[in-house]
CHARMM internal coordinates of N, CA and C (Angstrom, degrees):
IC EDIT
DIST 1 N 1 CA 1.4503
DIST 1 CA 1 C 1.5290
ANGL 1 N 1 CA 1 C 107.93
DIST 1 C 2 N 1.3229
ANGL 1 CA 1 C 2 N 115.33
DIHE 1 N 1 CA 1 C 2 N 120.22
DIST 2 N 2 CA 1.4603
ANGL 1 C 2 N 2 CA 120.15
DIHE 1 CA 1 C 2 N 2 CA -178.40
DIST 2 CA 2 C 1.5133
ANGL 2 N 2 CA 2 C 110.49
DIHE 1 C 2 N 2 CA 2 C -99.94
DIST 2 C 3 N 1.3139
ANGL 2 CA 2 C 3 N 115.04
DIHE 2 N 2 CA 2 C 3 N 136.62
DIST 3 N 3 CA 1.4586
ANGL 2 C 3 N 3 CA 119.49
DIHE 2 CA 2 C 3 N 3 CA 174.18
DIST 3 CA 3 C 1.5235
ANGL 3 N 3 CA 3 C 108.11
DIHE 2 C 3 N 3 CA 3 C -81.48
DIST 3 C 4 N 1.3210
ANGL 3 CA 3 C 4 N 115.52
DIHE 3 N 3 CA 3 C 4 N 147.51
DIST 4 N 4 CA 1.4558
ANGL 3 C 4 N 4 CA 118.78
DIHE 3 CA 3 C 4 N 4 CA 176.68
DIST 4 CA 4 C 1.5281
ANGL 4 N 4 CA 4 C 107.87
DIHE 3 C 4 N 4 CA 4 C -73.49
DIST 4 C 5 N 1.3125
ANGL 4 CA 4 C 5 N 116.20
DIHE 4 N 4 CA 4 C 5 N 121.05
DIST 5 N 5 CA 1.4591
ANGL 4 C 5 N 5 CA 120.58
DIHE 4 CA 4 C 5 N 5 CA -178.11
DIST 5 CA 5 C 1.5175
ANGL 5 N 5 CA 5 C 108.44
DIHE 4 C 5 N 5 CA 5 C -86.81
DIST 5 C 6 N 1.3167
ANGL 5 CA 5 C 6 N 114.42
DIHE 5 N 5 CA 5 C 6 N 123.25
DIST 6 N 6 CA 1.4578
ANGL 5 C 6 N 6 CA 119.37
DIHE 5 CA 5 C 6 N 6 CA -179.31
DIST 6 CA 6 C 1.5213
ANGL 6 N 6 CA 6 C 108.58
DIHE 5 C 6 N 6 CA 6 C -92.03
DIST 6 C 7 N 1.3442
ANGL 6 CA 6 C 7 N 115.61
DIHE 6 N 6 CA 6 C 7 N 127.57
DIST 7 N 7 CA 1.4577
ANGL 6 C 7 N 7 CA 118.90
DIHE 6 CA 6 C 7 N 7 CA 179.46
DIST 7 CA 7 C 1.5141
ANGL 7 N 7 CA 7 C 109.05
DIHE 6 C 7 N 7 CA 7 C -71.74
DIST 7 C 8 N 1.3281
ANGL 7 CA 7 C 8 N 115.08
DIHE 7 N 7 CA 7 C 8 N 129.62
DIST 8 N 8 CA 1.4623
ANGL 7 C 8 N 8 CA 119.17
DIHE 7 CA 7 C 8 N 8 CA 179.27
DIST 8 CA 8 C 1.5214
ANGL 8 N 8 CA 8 C 109.04
DIHE 7 C 8 N 8 CA 8 C -98.98
DIST 8 C 9 N 1.3361
ANGL 8 CA 8 C 9 N 115.37
DIHE 8 N 8 CA 8 C 9 N 138.77
DIST 9 N 9 CA 1.4542
ANGL 8 C 9 N 9 CA 117.14
DIHE 8 CA 8 C 9 N 9 CA 174.61
DIST 9 CA 9 C 1.5234
ANGL 9 N 9 CA 9 C 107.18
DIHE 8 C 9 N 9 CA 9 C -79.36
DIST 9 C 10 N 1.3208
ANGL 9 CA 9 C 10 N 116.02
DIHE 9 N 9 CA 9 C 10 N 149.99
DIST 10 N 10 CA 1.4609
ANGL 9 C 10 N 10 CA 117.78
DIHE 9 CA 9 C 10 N 10 CA 178.85
DIST 10 CA 10 C 1.5217
ANGL 10 N 10 CA 10 C 110.61
DIHE 9 C 10 N 10 CA 10 C -63.49
DIST 10 C 11 N 1.3441
ANGL 10 CA 10 C 11 N 115.40
DIHE 10 N 10 CA 10 C 11 N 139.61
DIST 11 N 11 CA 1.4673
ANGL 10 C 11 N 11 CA 119.07
DIHE 10 CA 10 C 11 N 11 CA 179.65
DIST 11 CA 11 C 1.5163
ANGL 11 N 11 CA 11 C 109.43
DIHE 10 C 11 N 11 CA 11 C -76.34
DIST 11 C 12 N 1.3175
ANGL 11 CA 11 C 12 N 115.79
DIHE 11 N 11 CA 11 C 12 N 133.83
DIST 12 N 12 CA 1.4588
ANGL 11 C 12 N 12 CA 119.98
DIHE 11 CA 11 C 12 N 12 CA 174.94
DIST 12 CA 12 C 1.5151
ANGL 12 N 12 CA 12 C 108.48
DIHE 11 C 12 N 12 CA 12 C -97.53
DIST 12 C 13 N 1.2995
ANGL 12 CA 12 C 13 N 115.73
DIHE 12 N 12 CA 12 C 13 N 134.58
DIST 13 N 13 CA 1.4487
ANGL 12 C 13 N 13 CA 119.48
DIHE 12 CA 12 C 13 N 13 CA 174.30
DIST 13 CA 13 C 1.5208
ANGL 13 N 13 CA 13 C 108.28
DIHE 12 C 13 N 13 CA 13 C -75.50
DIST 13 C 14 N 1.3209
ANGL 13 CA 13 C 14 N 116.23
DIHE 13 N 13 CA 13 C 14 N 156.56
DIST 14 N 14 CA 1.4673
ANGL 13 C 14 N 14 CA 120.29
DIHE 13 CA 13 C 14 N 14 CA -178.96
DIST 14 CA 14 C 1.5208
ANGL 14 N 14 CA 14 C 110.54
DIHE 13 C 14 N 14 CA 14 C -56.15
DIST 14 C 15 N 1.3240
ANGL 14 CA 14 C 15 N 116.50
DIHE 14 N 14 CA 14 C 15 N -40.24
DIST 15 N 15 CA 1.4654
ANGL 14 C 15 N 15 CA 119.87
DIHE 14 CA 14 C 15 N 15 CA -178.04
DIST 15 CA 15 C 1.5254
ANGL 15 N 15 CA 15 C 112.05
DIHE 14 C 15 N 15 CA 15 C -66.16
DIST 15 C 16 N 1.3472
ANGL 15 CA 15 C 16 N 117.57
DIHE 15 N 15 CA 15 C 16 N -25.16
DIST 16 N 16 CA 1.4615
ANGL 15 C 16 N 16 CA 120.06
DIHE 15 CA 15 C 16 N 16 CA 179.35
DIST 16 CA 16 C 1.5232
ANGL 16 N 16 CA 16 C 111.79
DIHE 15 C 16 N 16 CA 16 C -78.49
DIST 16 C 17 N 1.3158
ANGL 16 CA 16 C 17 N 117.17
DIHE 16 N 16 CA 16 C 17 N -20.09
DIST 17 N 17 CA 1.4580
ANGL 16 C 17 N 17 CA 119.72
DIHE 16 CA 16 C 17 N 17 CA -179.17
DIST 17 CA 17 C 1.5209
ANGL 17 N 17 CA 17 C 111.63
DIHE 16 C 17 N 17 CA 17 C -86.83
DIST 17 C 18 N 1.3097
ANGL 17 CA 17 C 18 N 117.07
DIHE 17 N 17 CA 17 C 18 N -14.14
DIST 18 N 18 CA 1.4608
ANGL 17 C 18 N 18 CA 121.16
DIHE 17 CA 17 C 18 N 18 CA -179.92
DIST 18 CA 18 C 1.5261
ANGL 18 N 18 CA 18 C 109.07
DIHE 17 C 18 N 18 CA 18 C -93.93
DIST 18 C 19 N 1.3277
ANGL 18 CA 18 C 19 N 118.06
DIHE 18 N 18 CA 18 C 19 N 142.91
DIST 19 N 19 CA 1.4664
ANGL 18 C 19 N 19 CA 119.00
DIHE 18 CA 18 C 19 N 19 CA 177.83
DIST 19 CA 19 C 1.5333
ANGL 19 N 19 CA 19 C 110.69
DIHE 18 C 19 N 19 CA 19 C -66.37
DIST 19 C 20 N 1.3271
ANGL 19 CA 19 C 20 N 117.14
DIHE 19 N 19 CA 19 C 20 N 140.48
DIST 20 N 20 CA 1.4679
ANGL 19 C 20 N 20 CA 119.24
DIHE 19 CA 19 C 20 N 20 CA -178.30
DIST 20 CA 20 C 1.5282
ANGL 20 N 20 CA 20 C 111.46
DIHE 19 C 20 N 20 CA 20 C -68.48
DIST 20 C 21 N 1.3149
ANGL 20 CA 20 C 21 N 115.51
DIHE 20 N 20 CA 20 C 21 N 145.60
DIST 21 N 21 CA 1.4700
ANGL 20 C 21 N 21 CA 120.77
DIHE 20 CA 20 C 21 N 21 CA 176.99
DIST 21 CA 21 C 1.5186
ANGL 21 N 21 CA 21 C 108.10
DIHE 20 C 21 N 21 CA 21 C -114.10
DIST 21 C 22 N 1.3145
ANGL 21 CA 21 C 22 N 117.12
DIHE 21 N 21 CA 21 C 22 N 140.36
DIST 22 N 22 CA 1.4735
ANGL 21 C 22 N 22 CA 118.07
DIHE 21 CA 21 C 22 N 22 CA 177.98
DIST 22 CA 22 C 1.5249
ANGL 22 N 22 CA 22 C 110.24
DIHE 21 C 22 N 22 CA 22 C -70.05
DIST 22 C 23 N 1.3006
ANGL 22 CA 22 C 23 N 116.94
DIHE 22 N 22 CA 22 C 23 N 113.11
DIST 23 N 23 CA 1.4653
ANGL 22 C 23 N 23 CA 122.89
DIHE 22 CA 22 C 23 N 23 CA -179.61
DIST 23 CA 23 C 1.5164
ANGL 23 N 23 CA 23 C 107.17
DIHE 22 C 23 N 23 CA 23 C 176.87
DIST 23 C 24 N 1.3094
ANGL 23 CA 23 C 24 N 117.20
DIHE 23 N 23 CA 23 C 24 N -175.11
DIST 24 N 24 CA 1.4600
ANGL 23 C 24 N 24 CA 118.96
DIHE 23 CA 23 C 24 N 24 CA 176.46
DIST 24 CA 24 C 1.5265
ANGL 24 N 24 CA 24 C 108.68
DIHE 23 C 24 N 24 CA 24 C -73.62
DIST 24 C 25 N 1.3130
ANGL 24 CA 24 C 25 N 116.87
DIHE 24 N 24 CA 24 C 25 N 158.76
DIST 25 N 25 CA 1.4733
ANGL 24 C 25 N 25 CA 121.82
DIHE 24 CA 24 C 25 N 25 CA -170.57
DIST 25 CA 25 C 1.5228
ANGL 25 N 25 CA 25 C 113.40
DIHE 24 C 25 N 25 CA 25 C -56.56
DIST 25 C 26 N 1.3224
ANGL 25 CA 25 C 26 N 117.99
DIHE 25 N 25 CA 25 C 26 N -51.08
DIST 26 N 26 CA 1.4608
ANGL 25 C 26 N 26 CA 119.36
DIHE 25 CA 25 C 26 N 26 CA -175.14
DIST 26 CA 26 C 1.5176
ANGL 26 N 26 CA 26 C 113.47
DIHE 25 C 26 N 26 CA 26 C -76.77
DIST 26 C 27 N 1.3272
ANGL 26 CA 26 C 27 N 117.57
DIHE 26 N 26 CA 26 C 27 N -36.64
DIST 27 N 27 CA 1.4574
ANGL 26 C 27 N 27 CA 118.41
DIHE 26 CA 26 C 27 N 27 CA -178.08
DIST 27 CA 27 C 1.5268
ANGL 27 N 27 CA 27 C 111.02
DIHE 26 C 27 N 27 CA 27 C -73.98
DIST 27 C 28 N 1.3429
ANGL 27 CA 27 C 28 N 117.49
DIHE 27 N 27 CA 27 C 28 N -18.63
DIST 28 N 28 CA 1.4627
ANGL 27 C 28 N 28 CA 120.50
DIHE 27 CA 27 C 28 N 28 CA 178.31
DIST 28 CA 28 C 1.5236
ANGL 28 N 28 CA 28 C 110.63
DIHE 27 C 28 N 28 CA 28 C -70.66
DIST 28 C 29 N 1.3264
ANGL 28 CA 28 C 29 N 116.52
DIHE 28 N 28 CA 28 C 29 N -32.81
DIST 29 N 29 CA 1.4638
ANGL 28 C 29 N 29 CA 120.80
DIHE 28 CA 28 C 29 N 29 CA 179.94
DIST 29 CA 29 C 1.5189
ANGL 29 N 29 CA 29 C 108.96
DIHE 28 C 29 N 29 CA 29 C -101.67
DIST 29 C 30 N 1.2998
ANGL 29 CA 29 C 30 N 117.24
DIHE 29 N 29 CA 29 C 30 N 135.53
DIST 30 N 30 CA 1.4610
ANGL 29 C 30 N 30 CA 117.62
DIHE 29 CA 29 C 30 N 30 CA 170.69
DIST 30 CA 30 C 1.5323
ANGL 30 N 30 CA 30 C 109.46
DIHE 29 C 30 N 30 CA 30 C -62.17
DIST 30 C 31 N 1.3104
ANGL 30 CA 30 C 31 N 115.93
DIHE 30 N 30 CA 30 C 31 N 150.67
DIST 31 N 31 CA 1.4610
ANGL 30 C 31 N 31 CA 121.05
DIHE 30 CA 30 C 31 N 31 CA -174.38
DIST 31 CA 31 C 1.5279
ANGL 31 N 31 CA 31 C 112.33
DIHE 30 C 31 N 31 CA 31 C -60.24
DIST 31 C 32 N 1.3329
ANGL 31 CA 31 C 32 N 117.83
DIHE 31 N 31 CA 31 C 32 N -33.14
DIST 32 N 32 CA 1.4687
ANGL 31 C 32 N 32 CA 119.07
DIHE 31 CA 31 C 32 N 32 CA -178.91
DIST 32 CA 32 C 1.5213
ANGL 32 N 32 CA 32 C 111.55
DIHE 31 C 32 N 32 CA 32 C -66.25
DIST 32 C 33 N 1.3439
ANGL 32 CA 32 C 33 N 118.08
DIHE 32 N 32 CA 32 C 33 N -30.16
DIST 33 N 33 CA 1.4715
ANGL 32 C 33 N 33 CA 120.25
DIHE 32 CA 32 C 33 N 33 CA 176.19
DIST 33 CA 33 C 1.5196
ANGL 33 N 33 CA 33 C 110.41
DIHE 32 C 33 N 33 CA 33 C -67.17
DIST 33 C 34 N 1.3203
ANGL 33 CA 33 C 34 N 116.35
DIHE 33 N 33 CA 33 C 34 N -37.94
DIST 34 N 34 CA 1.4665
ANGL 33 C 34 N 34 CA 120.42
DIHE 33 CA 33 C 34 N 34 CA 177.95
DIST 34 CA 34 C 1.5258
ANGL 34 N 34 CA 34 C 109.37
DIHE 33 C 34 N 34 CA 34 C -62.54
DIST 34 C 35 N 1.3259
ANGL 34 CA 34 C 35 N 116.39
DIHE 34 N 34 CA 34 C 35 N -42.90
DIST 35 N 35 CA 1.4652
ANGL 34 C 35 N 35 CA 121.17
DIHE 34 CA 34 C 35 N 35 CA 179.21
DIST 35 CA 35 C 1.5259
ANGL 35 N 35 CA 35 C 110.28
DIHE 34 C 35 N 35 CA 35 C -62.69
DIST 35 C 36 N 1.3395
ANGL 35 CA 35 C 36 N 117.11
DIHE 35 N 35 CA 35 C 36 N -44.20
DIST 36 N 36 CA 1.4686
ANGL 35 C 36 N 36 CA 120.93
DIHE 35 CA 35 C 36 N 36 CA 179.30
DIST 36 CA 36 C 1.5226
ANGL 36 N 36 CA 36 C 110.09
DIHE 35 C 36 N 36 CA 36 C -61.53
DIST 36 C 37 N 1.3372
ANGL 36 CA 36 C 37 N 117.32
DIHE 36 N 36 CA 36 C 37 N -41.80
DIST 37 N 37 CA 1.4642
ANGL 36 C 37 N 37 CA 120.60
DIHE 36 CA 36 C 37 N 37 CA 178.32
DIST 37 CA 37 C 1.5261
ANGL 37 N 37 CA 37 C 111.31
DIHE 36 C 37 N 37 CA 37 C -62.59
DIST 37 C 38 N 1.3141
ANGL 37 CA 37 C 38 N 117.24
DIHE 37 N 37 CA 37 C 38 N -42.01
DIST 38 N 38 CA 1.4688
ANGL 37 C 38 N 38 CA 121.11
DIHE 37 CA 37 C 38 N 38 CA 179.69
DIST 38 CA 38 C 1.5262
ANGL 38 N 38 CA 38 C 110.34
DIHE 37 C 38 N 38 CA 38 C -64.64
DIST 38 C 39 N 1.3266
ANGL 38 CA 38 C 39 N 116.97
DIHE 38 N 38 CA 38 C 39 N -42.41
DIST 39 N 39 CA 1.4683
ANGL 38 C 39 N 39 CA 120.99
DIHE 38 CA 38 C 39 N 39 CA 178.42
DIST 39 CA 39 C 1.5261
ANGL 39 N 39 CA 39 C 110.08
DIHE 38 C 39 N 39 CA 39 C -63.94
DIST 39 C 40 N 1.3400
ANGL 39 CA 39 C 40 N 117.40
DIHE 39 N 39 CA 39 C 40 N -41.46
DIST 40 N 40 CA 1.4692
ANGL 39 C 40 N 40 CA 121.45
DIHE 39 CA 39 C 40 N 40 CA 178.45
DIST 40 CA 40 C 1.5254
ANGL 40 N 40 CA 40 C 110.64
DIHE 39 C 40 N 40 CA 40 C -60.26
DIST 40 C 41 N 1.3216
ANGL 40 CA 40 C 41 N 116.66
DIHE 40 N 40 CA 40 C 41 N -45.27
DIST 41 N 41 CA 1.4696
ANGL 40 C 41 N 41 CA 120.78
DIHE 40 CA 40 C 41 N 41 CA 179.35
DIST 41 CA 41 C 1.5271
ANGL 41 N 41 CA 41 C 110.33
DIHE 40 C 41 N 41 CA 41 C -64.69
DIST 41 C 42 N 1.3330
ANGL 41 CA 41 C 42 N 117.15
DIHE 41 N 41 CA 41 C 42 N -42.11
DIST 42 N 42 CA 1.4666
ANGL 41 C 42 N 42 CA 120.75
DIHE 41 CA 41 C 42 N 42 CA 179.63
DIST 42 CA 42 C 1.5261
ANGL 42 N 42 CA 42 C 111.06
DIHE 41 C 42 N 42 CA 42 C -62.47
DIST 42 C 43 N 1.3323
ANGL 42 CA 42 C 43 N 117.09
DIHE 42 N 42 CA 42 C 43 N -41.80
DIST 43 N 43 CA 1.4713
ANGL 42 C 43 N 43 CA 120.28
DIHE 42 CA 42 C 43 N 43 CA 178.45
DIST 43 CA 43 C 1.5235
ANGL 43 N 43 CA 43 C 111.10
DIHE 42 C 43 N 43 CA 43 C -65.97
DIST 43 C 44 N 1.3307
ANGL 43 CA 43 C 44 N 117.34
DIHE 43 N 43 CA 43 C 44 N -38.09
DIST 44 N 44 CA 1.4646
ANGL 43 C 44 N 44 CA 120.50
DIHE 43 CA 43 C 44 N 44 CA 178.06
DIST 44 CA 44 C 1.5256
ANGL 44 N 44 CA 44 C 110.40
DIHE 43 C 44 N 44 CA 44 C -63.91
DIST 44 C 45 N 1.3231
ANGL 44 CA 44 C 45 N 117.07
DIHE 44 N 44 CA 44 C 45 N -43.49
DIST 45 N 45 CA 1.4709
ANGL 44 C 45 N 45 CA 121.08
DIHE 44 CA 44 C 45 N 45 CA 178.54
DIST 45 CA 45 C 1.5244
ANGL 45 N 45 CA 45 C 110.32
DIHE 44 C 45 N 45 CA 45 C -63.32
DIST 45 C 46 N 1.3263
ANGL 45 CA 45 C 46 N 117.05
DIHE 45 N 45 CA 45 C 46 N -41.88
DIST 46 N 46 CA 1.4651
ANGL 45 C 46 N 46 CA 121.42
DIHE 45 CA 45 C 46 N 46 CA 179.04
DIST 46 CA 46 C 1.5269
ANGL 46 N 46 CA 46 C 110.93
DIHE 45 C 46 N 46 CA 46 C -62.96
DIST 46 C 47 N 1.3282
ANGL 46 CA 46 C 47 N 116.40
DIHE 46 N 46 CA 46 C 47 N -41.26
DIST 47 N 47 CA 1.4708
ANGL 46 C 47 N 47 CA 120.82
DIHE 46 CA 46 C 47 N 47 CA 178.75
DIST 47 CA 47 C 1.5222
ANGL 47 N 47 CA 47 C 110.78
DIHE 46 C 47 N 47 CA 47 C -63.23
DIST 47 C 48 N 1.3221
ANGL 47 CA 47 C 48 N 116.73
DIHE 47 N 47 CA 47 C 48 N -45.13
DIST 48 N 48 CA 1.4696
ANGL 47 C 48 N 48 CA 120.92
DIHE 47 CA 47 C 48 N 48 CA 179.28
DIST 48 CA 48 C 1.5278
ANGL 48 N 48 CA 48 C 109.91
DIHE 47 C 48 N 48 CA 48 C -62.72
DIST 48 C 49 N 1.3305
ANGL 48 CA 48 C 49 N 117.36
DIHE 48 N 48 CA 48 C 49 N -42.21
DIST 49 N 49 CA 1.4687
ANGL 48 C 49 N 49 CA 120.87
DIHE 48 CA 48 C 49 N 49 CA 179.44
DIST 49 CA 49 C 1.5224
ANGL 49 N 49 CA 49 C 110.96
DIHE 48 C 49 N 49 CA 49 C -61.91
DIST 49 C 50 N 1.3305
ANGL 49 CA 49 C 50 N 116.98
DIHE 49 N 49 CA 49 C 50 N -39.91
DIST 50 N 50 CA 1.4679
ANGL 49 C 50 N 50 CA 120.97
DIHE 49 CA 49 C 50 N 50 CA 178.68
DIST 50 CA 50 C 1.5238
ANGL 50 N 50 CA 50 C 110.65
DIHE 49 C 50 N 50 CA 50 C -64.54
DIST 50 C 51 N 1.3298
ANGL 50 CA 50 C 51 N 116.69
DIHE 50 N 50 CA 50 C 51 N -44.04
DIST 51 N 51 CA 1.4690
ANGL 50 C 51 N 51 CA 121.05
DIHE 50 CA 50 C 51 N 51 CA -179.79
DIST 51 CA 51 C 1.5262
ANGL 51 N 51 CA 51 C 110.26
DIHE 50 C 51 N 51 CA 51 C -62.57
DIST 51 C 52 N 1.3282
ANGL 51 CA 51 C 52 N 116.86
DIHE 51 N 51 CA 51 C 52 N -44.93
DIST 52 N 52 CA 1.4696
ANGL 51 C 52 N 52 CA 120.78
DIHE 51 CA 51 C 52 N 52 CA -179.00
DIST 52 CA 52 C 1.5255
ANGL 52 N 52 CA 52 C 110.53
DIHE 51 C 52 N 52 CA 52 C -64.61
DIST 52 C 53 N 1.3305
ANGL 52 CA 52 C 53 N 117.09
DIHE 52 N 52 CA 52 C 53 N -43.94
DIST 53 N 53 CA 1.4676
ANGL 52 C 53 N 53 CA 120.89
DIHE 52 CA 52 C 53 N 53 CA 179.78
DIST 53 CA 53 C 1.5242
ANGL 53 N 53 CA 53 C 110.86
DIHE 52 C 53 N 53 CA 53 C -61.51
DIST 53 C 54 N 1.3268
ANGL 53 CA 53 C 54 N 116.71
DIHE 53 N 53 CA 53 C 54 N -44.96
DIST 54 N 54 CA 1.4644
ANGL 53 C 54 N 54 CA 120.89
DIHE 53 CA 53 C 54 N 54 CA 179.11
DIST 54 CA 54 C 1.5250
ANGL 54 N 54 CA 54 C 110.89
DIHE 53 C 54 N 54 CA 54 C -61.44
DIST 54 C 55 N 1.3240
ANGL 54 CA 54 C 55 N 116.57
DIHE 54 N 54 CA 54 C 55 N -43.49
DIST 55 N 55 CA 1.4649
ANGL 54 C 55 N 55 CA 120.53
DIHE 54 CA 54 C 55 N 55 CA 179.80
DIST 55 CA 55 C 1.5257
ANGL 55 N 55 CA 55 C 111.05
DIHE 54 C 55 N 55 CA 55 C -63.85
DIST 55 C 56 N 1.3274
ANGL 55 CA 55 C 56 N 116.95
DIHE 55 N 55 CA 55 C 56 N -40.33
DIST 56 N 56 CA 1.4662
ANGL 55 C 56 N 56 CA 120.16
DIHE 55 CA 55 C 56 N 56 CA 179.49
DIST 56 CA 56 C 1.5260
ANGL 56 N 56 CA 56 C 111.27
DIHE 55 C 56 N 56 CA 56 C -66.28
DIST 56 C 57 N 1.3338
ANGL 56 CA 56 C 57 N 116.96
DIHE 56 N 56 CA 56 C 57 N -40.79
DIST 57 N 57 CA 1.4672
ANGL 56 C 57 N 57 CA 120.22
DIHE 56 CA 56 C 57 N 57 CA 178.38
DIST 57 CA 57 C 1.5258
ANGL 57 N 57 CA 57 C 110.75
DIHE 56 C 57 N 57 CA 57 C -64.47
DIST 57 C 58 N 1.3266
ANGL 57 CA 57 C 58 N 116.40
DIHE 57 N 57 CA 57 C 58 N -42.19
DIST 58 N 58 CA 1.4622
ANGL 57 C 58 N 58 CA 120.73
DIHE 57 CA 57 C 58 N 58 CA 179.77
DIST 58 CA 58 C 1.5268
ANGL 58 N 58 CA 58 C 110.04
DIHE 57 C 58 N 58 CA 58 C -63.43
DIST 58 C 59 N 1.3207
ANGL 58 CA 58 C 59 N 116.20
DIHE 58 N 58 CA 58 C 59 N -41.49
DIST 59 N 59 CA 1.4575
ANGL 58 C 59 N 59 CA 121.37
DIHE 58 CA 58 C 59 N 59 CA 179.60
DIST 59 CA 59 C 1.5300
ANGL 59 N 59 CA 59 C 110.37
DIHE 58 C 59 N 59 CA 59 C -65.13
DIST 59 C 60 N 1.3274
ANGL 59 CA 59 C 60 N 116.25
DIHE 59 N 59 CA 59 C 60 N -40.33
DIST 60 N 60 CA 1.4670
ANGL 59 C 60 N 60 CA 120.93
DIHE 59 CA 59 C 60 N 60 CA 179.30
DIST 60 CA 60 C 1.5254
ANGL 60 N 60 CA 60 C 110.89
DIHE 59 C 60 N 60 CA 60 C -63.21
DIST 60 C 61 N 1.3442
ANGL 60 CA 60 C 61 N 116.54
DIHE 60 N 60 CA 60 C 61 N -43.08
DIST 61 N 61 CA 1.4693
ANGL 60 C 61 N 61 CA 120.33
DIHE 60 CA 60 C 61 N 61 CA 178.47
DIST 61 CA 61 C 1.5245
ANGL 61 N 61 CA 61 C 110.74
DIHE 60 C 61 N 61 CA 61 C -63.94
DIST 61 C 62 N 1.3253
ANGL 61 CA 61 C 62 N 116.56
DIHE 61 N 61 CA 61 C 62 N -39.05
DIST 62 N 62 CA 1.4598
ANGL 61 C 62 N 62 CA 121.02
DIHE 61 CA 61 C 62 N 62 CA 179.97
DIST 62 CA 62 C 1.5285
ANGL 62 N 62 CA 62 C 110.14
DIHE 61 C 62 N 62 CA 62 C -65.06
DIST 62 C 63 N 1.3455
ANGL 62 CA 62 C 63 N 116.79
DIHE 62 N 62 CA 62 C 63 N -38.20
DIST 63 N 63 CA 1.4648
ANGL 62 C 63 N 63 CA 120.91
DIHE 62 CA 62 C 63 N 63 CA -179.67
DIST 63 CA 63 C 1.5316
ANGL 63 N 63 CA 63 C 110.51
DIHE 62 C 63 N 63 CA 63 C -68.44
DIST 63 C 64 N 1.3378
ANGL 63 CA 63 C 64 N 117.17
DIHE 63 N 63 CA 63 C 64 N -36.06
DIST 64 N 64 CA 1.4664
ANGL 63 C 64 N 64 CA 120.98
DIHE 63 CA 63 C 64 N 64 CA -178.95
DIST 64 CA 64 C 1.5263
ANGL 64 N 64 CA 64 C 111.67
DIHE 63 C 64 N 64 CA 64 C -69.06
DIST 64 C 65 N 1.3389
ANGL 64 CA 64 C 65 N 116.84
DIHE 64 N 64 CA 64 C 65 N -32.02
DIST 65 N 65 CA 1.4719
ANGL 64 C 65 N 65 CA 120.53
DIHE 64 CA 64 C 65 N 65 CA -178.49
DIST 65 CA 65 C 1.5174
ANGL 65 N 65 CA 65 C 112.10
DIHE 64 C 65 N 65 CA 65 C -69.38
DIST 65 C 66 N 1.3257
ANGL 65 CA 65 C 66 N 117.07
DIHE 65 N 65 CA 65 C 66 N -34.64
DIST 66 N 66 CA 1.4743
ANGL 65 C 66 N 66 CA 118.30
DIHE 65 CA 65 C 66 N 66 CA -175.45
DIST 66 CA 66 C 1.5016
ANGL 66 N 66 CA 66 C 113.15
DIHE 65 C 66 N 66 CA 66 C -88.52
END
COOR INIT
IC SEED 1 N 1 CA 1 C
IC BUILD
């Protein structure tokens, strides 16, 4: 039984949605945007880690049954 896989659009960071300003990288973005981008990346990493852990546990249970 296959689950319907939903295509995900790529996540845009807050800094990617704002038009670039000519200046140095950090001073061009307000500091709160940098924080939001870091939190977004951290949540994405956490989500991937959860998915991988769940898949490994499921695989381990499947191996024990056979």
